N, C-alpha and C positions, 0 to 999 in steps of 0.2 A: 542193798551191796551195789558197789558203783559197777559198771558197764564202760569196757572198752570203747571208742567212739569207731564210728565207721569210718574208713576214708574211701567209700565206694564215691566213684564220679560217674556223673551224668552225662550219658552218652551225645553228643550234638544232635541238632535237629534235624541237620541230612544224612545224618549217620540213620537215625531212625526212620526217616523214608527211603532210604536205598537198602538196606539190609534188615530180612524178615525178622518178626520178635523171636521166633523160636534158634535161629543159627545169633542172634543176637544177646541173648540168655545161654548158650556155649562159648560166645567168648566173650563174653564179661557174667559169670553169674553173679550175684547179690551174697553180698558180706555177709556171715551169720556173726553173733554176737557172743560172747562169752563173761561169765564173773569174770573180774579182774584177779579174783584169788584164784582163779581155777590153770592159770598161768604161772601164779607163784608157787604152786604146788605141783606144777609139771617141771619147775627148770629143776626142784628139788629132787625131786626122782632120777631126772636125767642128768645131775652130776651123780647121784648115788651109783647108776645104771652106770655111767662112765666109765667110775671108780674102778669098779669092779671087773669092768670090760678091760681095761688098761691093765688093770695086775695081771691078769690071766694072759693078756696080749704079751703082754714083758715077760714073764715065765715063760712062755711058749718061745720068747728068741731067745731065752738065756741056754734055754735047752738045747735049742738047736746048735747054736755058738759052740755048747760044751760039746755037743758031738760030734760038731767038726773038727772038733780042737783033738779031740782022742781016735780021731782018724786022722789025722794031720795034712788035713786040708787048707788049714788057718793056721798062724800062730797064734799060741798062747796071749790074752793080753796084758800087757805088763802090769806090773803088781806095785803101786802105789808106797813110796817109805809113808809110816806113823810120822804123821808129825807131833813135836811136843808140845804136852799140853800149856795151856795158857793160864794165868791168872783173871779174874772176873772180869776186871776194870779193861782186860782187853781183846775183851768179846767182843764181837759182831753186833750192834744193836736192831732192836725190830725193822727198823726202817730200813736199814743197810740191806738186809739180810730178803729182801723184798724182790733184788736183782736177777735175773733172771739165770736159769742155769747154763744157756750158751754164752753169754759175758763172762763168767765165772771161767769157766771149763777154757773157751777160748785164750784168757791170759792165761793161760797156765799154772790157773791152781786146781785143787783135789779134784780126784772123781769124785762125783754127784753121791748121795748114797742111793741105797733103792728105792728108801719114801722118796727121797726127789726126782730119781727118774719117772716113778709110776706120777708124781704132783704134775711134773711135766708133761706129761702123755697124754694127762686128765686136759690141761690146758691147753693143750693143739688142738685135742678132738675139741674141745667145746668152740675155740674161735674158729675153726674150720666149718662147722657147724654154722657161726655166727655171720660168717664170710656168704655163706649160701643165700640166709638168709636174709642179710642186708642189701648182697645184688638182685636177689629177685623183688622184692620191697620196693627200692627204689628205683624199681624197671616199672611197677604198678604206679605209683604217686604219682611220676613224671614223665606217666604218657601223653600228656595233653598240653606239657611245658615246654616252653623252647631252651633250647641249651645254653648251659649259664656259660657266661664267655670269661667270667675272671673264679680264678679257684676261690674266694671270698666268699662268692657267691653260693659253690658246691658245700663251701665248709657251715653255711647258715644256714644253709637249707635243709644239712646235718642236727644243726642246733637246735629249730623249729620245728620243720614237719617228721623228719626222722624222730627226734627227741617226743615231741607230742603223742604219735603217734605208737610208740612201742612204750612211753613209759609216762604218757597223760599228761606233760609238762614240758617247757621250755628249759635251754642250759639257762643255768643262774648267772654263768659270766664264762665270756668269750676273751681271752689276750692270744694276742701273734706278736714274734719280733720282725715282721717282715721280710722274714729271709727263709719260709717255708715251715717256721714250727705255729705251730696254732694247739692253745692250752683251753678246752674245757672243763668248764667245771659245773659239778650239780652238788648242791648242798644239803638233798638230802635225795639219794641217787636210791629210787625204789627195789631194785633186786637186791640190795644189802642193808635197805631200812630195816630189815627185822632178823641179821645177823646177830650170835652173842655166843659165849663161851662163856663156860663157870671153870676154865683157867686161864684168864683175865685178858685183858685186853689185846696182849699181843697175837695172841692164839685165836683171838676173835679175826681181828685182821689182817691173819694168817689168809681165815677160812674164807673171808671176803674179798678175797684177791681171784681166788678161785673164780665163784661167783659174777666179774667183773669180766672172764677173757670172752663169753659171748657176748654180748654189750660191743666190748672191744672190737671183735670178729664182724658186730655187725657193722659199725663204725667202717672198719676199713674194707666191707664189699660193698655199703653204699659208694664212698669213694673211688670204689674200684671202677663201677658200674658208671661211675661220670665221667671217668677218665683219668681218674688222678690215682698213680701206685701209690700207697702210703705204710710207715710203720705206725702202729697204735700202742701206744704205751700205756695201762692203766698205775694209778698209782692210790693208794687209799692211809692214810695216817691218822684220819678223826673218825671213826664210823658216825653218821650214815654217807659222810662227805666222800666224794669219787670224784679224781681228777683224770683226764683224758690227754697224754700229748699228741698230738698227730705231728707226724713228722714227713715231710715230701722227700725226696733225693735231690741232690744239691744241682742246680739248673736248670729246677722246673718251675 
């Protein structure tokens, strides 16, 4: 079975001559390889565990909010008026429905359902975990590298080194509008390559989008450690293809 490639870098000769072997082993312990399938199973179980944890946390928050409303400490939440039923032809397509819940509510849309809130909570937790992993992993990979002079150099580092170390290949396509937006496309993205659903293509894509949250966090955390604050938005329209839009703030 395939194993993950070690990214350990050999210390320089000067370091070997100045630092005792026991201290060098503590500062740079050898990496231990694991079977590639282990990480896939781990991610599956991590998503399931976070889904349950987020549901418990959301229920606890609602209970506390209800108790505070009953005690008169905070006002009761406004009740949204019911929306009239729409024809099937006017329903939102599966691709449009992948917009973030934050963007929907910020534009004055209806309050998201409990299921949508739980899904958003899981996505936020996965992205946060990915940011920590990406930042620390980048620091290790860049230990003996000079600083990147241009933003494009940092993006290429993500496409080559980070992608190869995390997902055993490089990005298939990189595009940019030269105004702070970069599009990274992987035609066979490993974290979602085995996602499927008996309920159909739209449901499989919805599930796959959750598994792209942690990789989006890895990209964002890696760029943050390199000095670039970005927003990373994954988009999945056809499995197993996945596209990440990396957007830098204006003026950078």
